[in-house]
C-alpha positions as a Markdown table, in Angstrom:
| # | Residue | x | y | z |
|---|---|---|---|---|
| 1 | Met | 97.2 | 74.0 | 8.8 |
| 2 | Lys | 96.7 | 75.1 | 5.2 |
| 3 | Lys | 93.8 | 77.7 | 5.5 |
| 4 | Ile | 93.5 | 80.3 | 8.3 |
| 5 | Leu | 90.3 | 82.5 | 8.6 |
| 6 | Val | 90.9 | 85.9 | 10.2 |
| 7 | Pro | 87.7 | 87.9 | 10.7 |
| 8 | Thr | 88.5 | 91.6 | 11.3 |
| 9 | Asp | 87.0 | 94.8 | 12.1 |
| 10 | Phe | 90.3 | 96.6 | 11.4 |
| 11 | Ser | 90.9 | 97.2 | 15.1 |
| 12 | Glu | 94.2 | 97.1 | 16.9 |
| 13 | Gln | 93.2 | 93.7 | 18.3 |
| 14 | Ala | 92.3 | 92.3 | 15.0 |
| 15 | Asp | 95.8 | 93.3 | 13.7 |
| 16 | Tyr | 97.2 | 91.2 | 16.7 |
| 17 | Ala | 95.1 | 88.3 | 15.4 |
| 18 | Leu | 96.3 | 88.8 | 11.8 |
| 19 | Glu | 99.9 | 89.0 | 13.0 |
| 20 | Ala | 99.5 | 85.7 | 14.9 |
| 21 | Ala | 97.9 | 84.2 | 11.8 |
| 22 | Ser | 100.7 | 85.4 | 9.7 |
| 23 | Gln | 103.3 | 83.7 | 11.9 |
| 24 | Leu | 101.4 | 80.4 | 11.6 |
| 25 | Ala | 100.9 | 80.9 | 8.0 |
| 26 | Arg | 104.6 | 81.5 | 7.2 |
| 27 | Lys | 105.7 | 78.6 | 9.1 |
| 28 | Tyr | 103.3 | 76.2 | 7.6 |
| 29 | Asp | 102.8 | 77.6 | 4.1 |
| 30 | Ser | 99.3 | 78.5 | 4.8 |
| 31 | Glu | 96.9 | 80.7 | 3.1 |
| 32 | Ile | 95.0 | 83.4 | 4.9 |
| 33 | Tyr | 91.3 | 84.3 | 4.4 |
| 34 | Leu | 90.6 | 87.8 | 5.5 |
| 35 | Leu | 86.9 | 88.4 | 6.3 |
| 36 | His | 84.9 | 91.6 | 7.1 |
| 37 | Leu | 81.2 | 91.3 | 8.0 |
| 38 | Leu | 78.9 | 94.3 | 7.3 |
| 39 | Glu | 75.9 | 94.0 | 9.6 |
| 40 | Leu | 73.5 | 96.5 | 8.0 |
| 41 | Pro | 69.7 | 96.8 | 8.1 |
| 42 | Glu | 67.9 | 94.7 | 5.6 |
| 43 | Gln | 66.7 | 97.8 | 3.5 |
| 44 | Leu | 70.5 | 98.7 | 3.0 |
| 45 | Ile | 71.5 | 95.2 | 1.7 |
| 46 | Asp | 68.6 | 94.3 | -0.5 |
| 47 | Leu | 70.1 | 94.6 | -4.0 |
| 48 | Asn | 66.7 | 93.7 | -5.8 |
| 49 | Pro | 65.9 | 96.7 | -8.1 |
| 50 | Thr | 62.1 | 96.1 | -7.6 |
| 51 | Ser | 62.2 | 96.3 | -3.9 |
| 52 | Thr | 61.3 | 99.3 | -1.9 |
| 53 | Gly | 64.8 | 99.5 | -0.5 |
| 54 | Ser | 66.5 | 99.8 | -3.9 |
| 55 | Asn | 67.2 | 103.6 | -3.4 |
| 56 | Gln | 69.5 | 102.5 | -0.6 |
| 57 | Val | 71.7 | 100.4 | -2.8 |
| 58 | Pro | 74.5 | 103.1 | -3.2 |
| 59 | Glu | 74.8 | 103.3 | 0.6 |
| 60 | Ala | 75.4 | 99.5 | 0.8 |
| 61 | Ile | 77.9 | 99.7 | -2.1 |
| 62 | Phe | 79.6 | 102.6 | -0.3 |
| 63 | Phe | 80.2 | 100.4 | 2.8 |
| 64 | Met | 81.6 | 97.6 | 0.6 |
| 65 | Arg | 83.8 | 99.8 | -1.3 |
| 66 | Lys | 85.3 | 101.3 | 2.0 |
| 67 | Ala | 86.0 | 97.9 | 3.4 |
| 68 | His | 87.8 | 96.8 | 0.4 |
| 69 | Glu | 90.0 | 100.0 | 0.5 |
| 70 | Lys | 90.9 | 99.0 | 4.1 |
| 71 | Phe | 91.8 | 95.6 | 3.0 |
| 72 | Glu | 94.2 | 96.9 | 0.4 |
| 73 | Lys | 96.0 | 98.7 | 3.2 |
| 74 | Val | 95.9 | 95.6 | 5.3 |
| 75 | Lys | 97.4 | 93.3 | 2.6 |
| 76 | Gln | 100.4 | 95.8 | 2.2 |
| 77 | Lys | 101.6 | 95.0 | 5.7 |
| 78 | Glu | 105.1 | 93.5 | 5.8 |
| 79 | Ile | 104.0 | 90.5 | 7.9 |
| 80 | Leu | 101.9 | 89.3 | 4.9 |
| 81 | Asn | 104.7 | 89.5 | 2.4 |
| 82 | Gly | 104.8 | 86.2 | 0.5 |
| 83 | Ile | 101.6 | 84.9 | 2.1 |
| 84 | Pro | 98.7 | 84.1 | -0.2 |
| 85 | Val | 95.8 | 86.3 | 1.2 |
| 86 | Tyr | 92.2 | 86.4 | 0.0 |
| 87 | Glu | 89.8 | 89.0 | 1.2 |
| 88 | Thr | 86.0 | 88.6 | 1.6 |
| 89 | Val | 83.5 | 91.3 | 2.5 |
| 90 | Ile | 79.9 | 90.1 | 3.0 |
| 91 | Phe | 76.6 | 91.5 | 4.4 |
| 92 | Lys | 75.9 | 88.9 | 7.1 |
| 93 | Glu | 75.4 | 88.6 | 10.7 |
| 94 | Thr | 78.9 | 88.2 | 12.3 |
| 95 | Phe | 78.5 | 84.9 | 14.1 |
| 96 | Asn | 76.8 | 83.2 | 11.1 |
| 97 | Gly | 79.2 | 84.8 | 8.6 |
| 98 | Ile | 82.4 | 83.7 | 10.3 |
| 99 | Leu | 81.2 | 80.0 | 10.5 |
| 100 | Glu | 79.9 | 80.0 | 6.8 |
| 101 | Val | 83.0 | 81.5 | 5.3 |
| 102 | Gly | 85.2 | 79.2 | 7.3 |
| 103 | Lys | 83.2 | 76.1 | 6.2 |
| 104 | Lys | 82.9 | 77.3 | 2.6 |
| 105 | Asn | 86.7 | 77.6 | 2.3 |
| 106 | Asp | 87.6 | 74.6 | 4.3 |
| 107 | Cys | 89.6 | 76.5 | 6.8 |
| 108 | Asp | 91.6 | 74.7 | 9.5 |
| 109 | Leu | 91.7 | 77.5 | 12.0 |
| 110 | Ile | 89.9 | 80.8 | 12.9 |
| 111 | Val | 92.1 | 83.4 | 14.6 |
| 112 | Met | 90.1 | 86.3 | 16.3 |
| 113 | Gly | 91.0 | 89.5 | 17.9 |
| 114 | Ser | 89.6 | 90.4 | 21.3 |
| 115 | His | 89.6 | 93.2 | 23.7 |
| 116 | Gly | 89.6 | 91.0 | 26.7 |
| 117 | Ala | 87.4 | 91.9 | 29.6 |
| 118 | Ser | 85.8 | 94.6 | 27.6 |
| 119 | Gly | 84.5 | 92.2 | 25.0 |
| 120 | Leu | 85.5 | 92.1 | 21.3 |
| 121 | Lys | 85.7 | 95.5 | 19.7 |
| 122 | Glu | 82.8 | 96.7 | 17.4 |
| 123 | Val | 81.2 | 93.8 | 15.7 |
| 124 | Phe | 83.2 | 91.3 | 17.8 |
| 125 | Ile | 81.0 | 91.6 | 21.0 |
| 126 | Gly | 81.0 | 89.0 | 23.7 |
| 127 | Ser | 77.9 | 87.3 | 22.5 |
| 128 | Asn | 79.3 | 86.8 | 19.0 |
| 129 | Thr | 82.7 | 85.6 | 20.4 |
| 130 | Glu | 80.8 | 82.9 | 22.6 |
| 131 | Lys | 78.7 | 81.8 | 19.6 |
| 132 | Val | 81.8 | 81.3 | 17.4 |
| 133 | Val | 83.7 | 79.6 | 20.1 |
| 134 | Arg | 80.8 | 77.3 | 21.0 |
| 135 | Asn | 79.7 | 76.4 | 17.5 |
| 136 | Ser | 82.6 | 76.3 | 15.3 |
| 137 | Asp | 83.6 | 73.0 | 13.9 |
| 138 | Ile | 87.3 | 74.1 | 13.7 |
| 139 | Pro | 89.6 | 75.3 | 16.3 |
| 140 | Val | 89.2 | 79.0 | 17.3 |
| 141 | Leu | 92.2 | 81.0 | 18.4 |
| 142 | Val | 91.3 | 84.1 | 20.3 |
| 143 | Ile | 94.0 | 86.9 | 20.7 |
| 144 | Lys | 93.9 | 89.7 | 23.2 |
| 145 | Glu | 97.4 | 91.2 | 22.9 |
| 146 | Lys | 100.3 | 91.3 | 20.6 |
| 147 | Thr | 101.6 | 87.7 | 20.6 |
| 148 | Asp | 104.4 | 85.6 | 19.4 |
| 149 | Ile | 102.3 | 82.4 | 18.9 |
| 150 | Leu | 105.3 | 80.4 | 17.7 |
| 151 | Asn | 107.0 | 81.1 | 21.0 |
| 152 | Thr | 104.2 | 79.3 | 22.9 |
| 153 | Asn | 106.1 | 77.0 | 25.4 |
| 154 | Asp | 103.3 | 76.1 | 27.8 |
| 155 | Leu | 99.7 | 75.4 | 26.9 |
| 156 | Val | 97.2 | 74.8 | 29.7 |
| 157 | Phe | 94.3 | 72.5 | 28.8 |
| 158 | Ala | 91.4 | 72.5 | 31.3 |
| 159 | Ser | 89.4 | 69.3 | 31.3 |
| 160 | Asp | 87.0 | 67.2 | 33.3 |
| 161 | Phe | 88.6 | 64.1 | 31.7 |
| 162 | Val | 85.3 | 62.5 | 30.6 |
| 163 | Pro | 85.6 | 60.1 | 27.5 |
| 164 | Asn | 83.9 | 62.3 | 25.0 |
| 165 | Val | 86.4 | 65.1 | 25.5 |
| 166 | Lys | 89.3 | 63.0 | 24.5 |
| 167 | Asn | 89.1 | 63.6 | 20.8 |
| 168 | Ser | 89.4 | 67.3 | 21.2 |
| 169 | Phe | 92.3 | 66.9 | 23.6 |
| 170 | Val | 94.0 | 64.7 | 20.8 |
| 171 | Glu | 93.4 | 67.7 | 18.4 |
| 172 | Ala | 95.1 | 70.0 | 20.9 |
| 173 | Thr | 98.0 | 67.8 | 21.1 |
| 174 | Lys | 98.5 | 68.0 | 17.5 |
| 175 | Phe | 98.3 | 71.8 | 17.6 |
| 176 | Ala | 100.8 | 71.6 | 20.4 |
| 177 | Glu | 103.2 | 69.5 | 18.5 |
| 178 | Lys | 103.1 | 71.9 | 15.5 |
| 179 | Ile | 104.1 | 74.9 | 17.7 |
| 180 | Gly | 106.3 | 72.9 | 20.0 |
| 181 | Ala | 104.4 | 73.5 | 23.3 |
| 182 | Lys | 104.2 | 71.5 | 26.3 |
| 183 | Ile | 100.7 | 70.8 | 27.6 |
| 184 | His | 99.6 | 71.1 | 31.3 |
| 185 | Leu | 96.5 | 69.1 | 31.7 |
| 186 | Val | 94.5 | 70.4 | 34.6 |
| 187 | Tyr | 91.3 | 69.4 | 36.5 |
| 188 | Ile | 89.9 | 72.3 | 38.5 |
| 189 | Asn | 88.7 | 70.9 | 41.8 |
| 190 | Thr | 85.7 | 73.0 | 43.1 |
| 191 | Ala | 83.7 | 72.4 | 46.4 |
| 192 | Asn | 80.6 | 71.3 | 44.6 |
| 193 | Lys | 82.6 | 68.9 | 42.1 |
| 194 | Phe | 85.3 | 67.8 | 44.5 |
| 195 | Lys | 87.2 | 64.7 | 43.8 |
| 196 | Thr | 89.7 | 62.8 | 45.8 |
| 197 | Thr | 93.4 | 62.4 | 44.6 |
| 198 | Glu | 92.7 | 58.7 | 44.1 |
| 199 | Gln | 89.5 | 59.4 | 41.9 |
| 200 | Leu | 91.3 | 61.8 | 39.7 |
| 201 | Glu | 94.4 | 59.7 | 39.2 |
| 202 | Lys | 92.3 | 56.8 | 38.0 |
| 203 | Lys | 90.2 | 59.2 | 35.8 |
| 204 | Met | 93.1 | 60.9 | 34.3 |
| 205 | Asn | 95.1 | 57.7 | 33.6 |
| 206 | Lys | 91.9 | 56.2 | 32.0 |
| 207 | Phe | 91.5 | 59.3 | 29.8 |
| 208 | Leu | 95.1 | 59.1 | 28.5 |
| 209 | Glu | 95.1 | 55.6 | 27.5 |
| 210 | Gly | 96.1 | 55.4 | 23.8 |
| 211 | Val | 97.1 | 59.0 | 23.5 |
| 212 | Asp | 100.3 | 59.2 | 21.6 |
| 213 | Phe | 101.6 | 62.2 | 23.1 |
| 214 | Lys | 104.0 | 62.4 | 26.0 |
| 215 | Asn | 105.0 | 66.2 | 26.4 |
| 216 | Tyr | 102.5 | 66.8 | 29.2 |
| 217 | Thr | 102.0 | 67.2 | 32.9 |
| 218 | Leu | 99.0 | 66.2 | 35.0 |
| 219 | Asn | 97.7 | 68.6 | 37.5 |
| 220 | Val | 94.8 | 69.3 | 40.0 |
| 221 | Tyr | 94.1 | 72.7 | 41.1 |
| 222 | Asn | 91.7 | 73.7 | 43.9 |
| 223 | Ala | 89.6 | 76.8 | 43.3 |
| 224 | Glu | 86.4 | 78.4 | 44.2 |
| 225 | Ser | 85.1 | 78.3 | 40.6 |
| 226 | Ile | 86.2 | 76.7 | 37.3 |
| 227 | Glu | 86.9 | 80.1 | 35.7 |
| 228 | Lys | 89.0 | 81.6 | 38.5 |
| 229 | Gly | 90.8 | 78.1 | 38.8 |
| 230 | Ile | 91.8 | 78.1 | 35.0 |
| 231 | Leu | 93.0 | 81.6 | 35.2 |
| 232 | Lys | 94.9 | 81.3 | 38.3 |
| 233 | Phe | 96.5 | 77.9 | 37.3 |
| 234 | Ser | 97.4 | 79.5 | 34.0 |
| 235 | Ala | 99.1 | 82.4 | 35.7 |
| 236 | Lys | 100.9 | 80.1 | 38.1 |
| 237 | Met | 102.3 | 78.0 | 35.1 |
| 238 | Asn | 103.0 | 81.2 | 33.3 |
| 239 | Ala | 101.1 | 79.7 | 30.4 |
| 240 | Asp | 101.4 | 81.1 | 26.8 |
| 241 | Leu | 98.1 | 79.6 | 25.7 |
| 242 | Ile | 94.8 | 78.3 | 27.3 |
| 243 | Gly | 93.0 | 75.3 | 25.6 |
| 244 | Ile | 89.4 | 74.2 | 26.2 |
| 245 | Ser | 87.0 | 71.8 | 24.7 |
| 246 | Thr | 83.6 | 72.8 | 23.2 |
| 247 | His | 80.4 | 70.8 | 22.6 |
| 248 | Gly | 79.2 | 72.9 | 19.7 |
| 249 | Arg | 75.5 | 73.9 | 19.9 |
| 250 | Lys | 75.3 | 71.9 | 23.3 |
| 251 | Gly | 77.6 | 74.3 | 25.1 |
| 252 | Leu | 81.1 | 73.6 | 26.6 |
| 253 | Ala | 81.9 | 70.2 | 27.8 |
| 254 | His | 80.5 | 69.2 | 31.1 |
| 255 | Phe | 82.0 | 71.9 | 33.5 |
| 256 | Leu | 82.5 | 74.5 | 30.8 |
| 257 | Asn | 79.1 | 76.0 | 30.4 |
| 258 | Gly | 78.4 | 78.9 | 28.1 |
| 259 | Ser | 78.8 | 81.8 | 30.6 |
| 260 | Ile | 82.3 | 80.3 | 31.7 |
| 261 | Ser | 83.4 | 80.1 | 28.2 |
| 262 | Glu | 82.4 | 83.6 | 27.5 |
| 263 | Asp | 84.1 | 84.7 | 30.8 |
| 264 | Leu | 87.3 | 82.9 | 30.0 |
| 265 | Val | 87.5 | 84.2 | 26.4 |
| 266 | Asn | 86.7 | 87.8 | 27.6 |
| 267 | His | 88.7 | 87.9 | 30.8 |
| 268 | Ala | 92.0 | 86.0 | 30.1 |
| 269 | Lys | 94.8 | 88.1 | 28.8 |
| 270 | Thr | 96.4 | 84.9 | 27.8 |
| 271 | Pro | 95.3 | 83.6 | 24.2 |
| 272 | Val | 92.6 | 81.0 | 24.3 |
| 273 | Ile | 92.2 | 78.1 | 21.8 |
| 274 | Thr | 89.1 | 75.9 | 21.5 |
| 275 | Phe | 88.7 | 72.5 | 20.0 |
| 276 | Lys | 85.2 | 71.1 | 19.3 |
| 277 | Ile | 84.2 | 67.6 | 20.7 |
| 278 | Gln | 83.1 | 65.4 | 17.8 |
């Protein structure tokens, strides 16, 4: 975990994400890449002097300058003392900009701030959050409230225990080991996808073959829906973090479809971390 990307709209929730990122960066000697996206009309960002929008260039430069001024204040925060911090301000659609900057800088983790049930503030609306979560090749950690991420003791990982999810679970175990968390693997048993205890035991044991991680529990939780089951089980376990797998552009693995992923990210007060299925 050497490079952490923190997209920011300079909101309170973005500050919570930055604080969590700084905790990880300080422990693992990581670099932080701060990113602010300016989603402006095309006529404001066309810097070609021959274009019809050239008279709008000063306005675009104004927005760029104001963003850098805000970054200067952010970088003076005590939580960033001694941590290498790099800032980027670009004119780009939020979703695409986050993924492109993360890939360009070879980041290991994206940490985003969220308003929870109200969606992400300003540029971080629900649709952008879902797109980043669903399409990111690297783990995405979504923070809703002030969080001591290094004090994460219990991580709930919801799964349907199909073979292609295994690699993302292995990535989750690596993250759990880094922060010293215990993983509570859970299958949410719903009426339309009900499985017996015997079926699930066989499925879970097969799934865990060859996994070199022992600090976990196996659980089955009955609920009326997947999302409600994850949230209720996490509350029951007093979880500090919820983990899920994503299929990239194909949506979330099996039972976790796009709407559930967005609901989970937006509704859970607990931080959520996602791992892409390779």
